[in-house]
N, C-alpha and C positions, 0 to 999 in steps of 0.2 A: 504494500500500500504506500503511495507516495507521501512524503512528509508534507505537512501543512506549511503555509508561508511563514507562520510564527516559529516553526521548528527549524527552518533552513538557516544555514550559517551566513553571517554577514560581517562586513568590516566597515567601520566609519572612521574618518580622519577629521579632527577638528583643529584648525589653526588658532593658536592662542596669541592674540595681539594686544599689547597694552596692559598685560597682567603678568606678574611674576609667577612662575610655576610653584614656588614655595607658598604663595598666597592661595593658589588654586588647590593644591594638595594638602595644605595645612602643616602645622608644626609636627614633626615626626610622622608625616603622612597620615595624620588623623582623618582628614577628609577623604583621602584616597581609600583608606581602609573602610570608611563608611560607605563609599560608593561601591566598593567590591562586595560588601556585605549586603547592600540593598539589591544589587544585581549580581547574584552569585554565578550566573552562567555567562558573564562577560569578563573577558581579560582586558585589563587596562594597561597600556604602555605609554610612557612619555618619551618622545623622540624629538630632541631639540625644542622647538616652540610648537610642537604638535602633540595632540593626545590621540592615540589610536585605540579603538574599541573593537574587539573581536568576540563573536559568540552568536547565540540565537538571535534572529532578526528582530523579534519583538522587544527583547531586553536591550539589544544594541540601540534600537531606535529610541527607547525610553531613556537610556543612559546618556545618549547623545543630547537629547533635549535638556536633561538635568545639567550636564556639563556646560552647555550654552547658557543656561540660566545662572549657573554659578559665576561664569565669566561676567555676565551682565551685572550681577549683584556686586561683585568685587569692583568693577569699574565705577559703580555708583557709590563706592566708599563703605560698603558693608563688610564687616569682619565676620566671616562665616564660621559657624560652629557645627559639629556633627549633627545636632538635632535640627538645624536649619535644612540640611540635606534630606533628612528623613521626612520632614514636613513637606518639602518641595517635591520629593518623589511621589508622595501621596496626592498632592495637587495635580501633578502630571498624570498619574494613574486615573484619577477621578475626572479628568478633563475639565478642571475648574479654571479659575483665572491663572494667568502666568505667575509663577512664584515671585518673579522680579517685581511685578505690580503690587503684590501683597507685602513682601518683606522689605521693599525699599521705601515704604511710606513712613516718613519720620514725623513724630509728634513734637517732641522736645529733646534737646541735648543738654546735659548737665554734667560738669566735671568729667568730660571725656566719654560719657555714657549716653547713648542714644536710645530713647524709648520709642518703640514702634510696634504695630501689630505683628504677630508671628504666625497666625493661622488665618484661613479664609473667614472663619467665624468671628475672629477678633477684628478683622478688617471691616466686615459687615456691621459689627457693633460700633466701631469708631465712626464709620460713615453715617450711621443712624444718629449718632450724637451731633454730628454736623448739621443734619437735615431736619431734626425734630426738637421741639421744646422740652418734652418729657420723654425719657428713654428708660425702660426697665431692662436691666441686664440680669438674666436668670441663668444660673448654671452652677456646676459643682466647684469645689475648692480647687484653686490653682489655675483657673481659666483666665485670670487677669481682669475680671470684671471691675473691681474697685481700683486697681492700679492704673488701668487705662483711662478710667473716668477721671481720676485725679490728675493724670498727665494732661488730659484735655482741659481740665480746670486751670492748671498752671499755664498752659498755652494761651487760654483765653485771657488770663490776667496779664501775661506778658505782652499780649497784643492790644491791651487796654479795651477789650470788648466788654469786659465787666469790671467792677471796682472791688469786688470781694469774693472770697471763697468760703462757703459754709459747709463743714463736714459734720455729719451727725450719725448716731446709731442708737438703737434702744439699749438700755442698760439691763440686759437679761443675762443671768448666769447660765453658762453652758453645762447644765446638768450637775453643777457643783454648788454647794452652799458656802459662799465666801465669808458669810457672817459679818461682824462689825469690822469696818475698815477704819484705821486711825487717820488723823490728819484733817486738813481742810477739805472743802467740797471738791476742789480740783484734784486733791490726792485720792479722794474716794472714787471719782469717776475715771481717773487715769488708766486703770487696768482695762476698762472697757474700750477706751479710745486709743490705746497704745498702737494698734495696727495702723491706724490712720496717720499717726505721727511718724511711724517707721517709713511709710511710703513718701511722706513729705520730705524726709531727710534724703531720700534718693533723688529728688527732683529739684531741690532748692539748696542754696548755700546754707548749711546748718546755722551759721551765725545770723543769717537774715530772718530765720523763722521766728525767734522771740520778738523781734521788732515788728514783723508783720502781724503777729498775734496781738501785741500790745496796741497797735494802731487800729485793730479791728479789720484789717485787710484779710486776714485768715482767722476764722472762728471754728473751733472744734468743741462741740457741745453735745450733751445727751439730747435725745429726741424730745423729752419733756420741755426743754427750753424753747421749742419752736412754737408752742401754743400762743395764740393771740398776736402773732407777728405777721407782717407782710414783707416779703423778701424781694426787694427791687434791685436791679442791676447786680445780680449775684449768680454764681454758679454753685448750686446746692447739690450735695451728694448724700444720700441716705444709704448707709451700709448695713448689712445684716438685716435686711428688710423682712425676711421671713419671720423674724421675731417681733414684728409689730402686730397689734390687734387690728381688726378692720377699722375701728374708731380712730386709732393712731394714724393709720395710713391715710384715711380721709382727711384728718386734721393736717397732716404733713403736705399732701398734694394741694390743699386749698391755701397754703401759704404763698403760692407762686405769685410773684409780682411782675411788673413790667421789665422788659429787657433782661429776663432771668431764664436760666436753664436748670432743669432738675434731672438728676440721674439716680435711679433706684436700683440697688444691687442686692442680690440674695440667692440663697440656695434652698429650694423648697424641700429638699431631702434632709436638711439639718435644722429642723424647727425645735427650739428649746423652750417654747411657751409651755407652762405647766398644764394648761388646758385651753380649749377654745380654738377658733379658726384663725389661721394666719392671714394677716392683712394683705400680704403679697400674693398669696394664692387666690384670694377673693378678687383683688384688683385685676389679676390676669383674666378673670372671667368677666368682670363687670365692664372694664375699660378697653377691651380688645378692639372695638370698632370706633373708638374716639379718634377724631382727626388730630394730627400733630403730636400723636403719641406713638411710640414704637416699642414692641417687645422683642428683644434679642435673646434667643435661647442658645446658650453655649453648651457644648457636650464634652465628654472625655477626650474627644479628638482635639479640643482646644486647650487642654491642660499643658502648661508650659513649665511645670515643676519637674521633678525627677520622673522618669518614665514609669516608675512603679506607681505613682499617684494615679495615672490614667487607668492602670490595671485595677487598683483598689476601688476607684470610682465605678468602673464597669462591674466588678464583682458585687458590690453593694447594690447597684441598680438591678442586676439580675435577681438577687435575693429579694429585693423589695417587690419586683414585678411578680415573682413567684408567689409571695405572700398575698399580694392583691388579687392574683388570679384564683388562689385557693379561697380567699374570703368571698369573692364574687360567686364561685361555685357553691360554697356553703350556703350563701344567702339564697341562691337560686333553688337549691335543694330544699331549704327551709320553706320557701314560698310554695313549692310544689306540695310539700307535706301538708301545709295549712290549707291549700286549695283542695287537696284530696279529702281531708277531714270534713271540710265544709260540704263537699259533694256527697260524702257518705251519709251525712246527717239528712 
């Protein structure tokens, strides 16, 4: 039986111009090893300023596209990491946007570090922030929901599009009883708001942050402090929104003033409320058709922490799905039993 076109052998030569081979293959050939791992049936050879790929036609074609995207990203000033290649290879396989279009979109640069979306889901989320007044970023841990929102807030402040940034989150204990916390009010709420401070330190000069907070340009406060206010000319971020009650969510969203933007982030699989409905979950149902609002759903494919985090998220999702399916089946069986008893009578 003749081989399919995907199984036939093929060779591709790529001329590398304007890019150092050490940048293309990485320190100690880290990127080259990732390329070979991603396409195990392709042999990669460097000859002068050329890269030669040999192997099965389908994989050679995909590897060729990936190398061309790598060259384009390096020319754009991007320092590539092995995980960038892995994500780019997936985009090529899925036929999505060009990796260079996603990974070269810079939001802000601070102290030699550039913050940019790293997956298609993150790019869609960032674009939604540009195009809508209120955006909900819903997804598991490690997908960059809050981090990217804060980067967009800092960008808007630097461009003088807004005059202040307001960061808030509900003060809900994550399954632990912290008990009495000593110190001033700021000392008491600091453990809840610390992740927001950590992100700020990545994006701004640490020495400037206390000055900006003293002047009111940046405000970090618990959600309860939002009641009764109208927030004009501000970029407002509500983090850990899954731990808001429906009443708190309504209160927060109605604080929106003129020339302001709101970003609401949360993970509906990590609700720490002692009982009751999550305000984030209800908002996703009630507000899904409201104009100038956007709901961005990020998944394990958008996790940008350690690769194990994505696997952990997927494992818990499968477990939760199985529990929901069993619960639905049990409910259906119970309904049938009730109906049968009613019929027998």
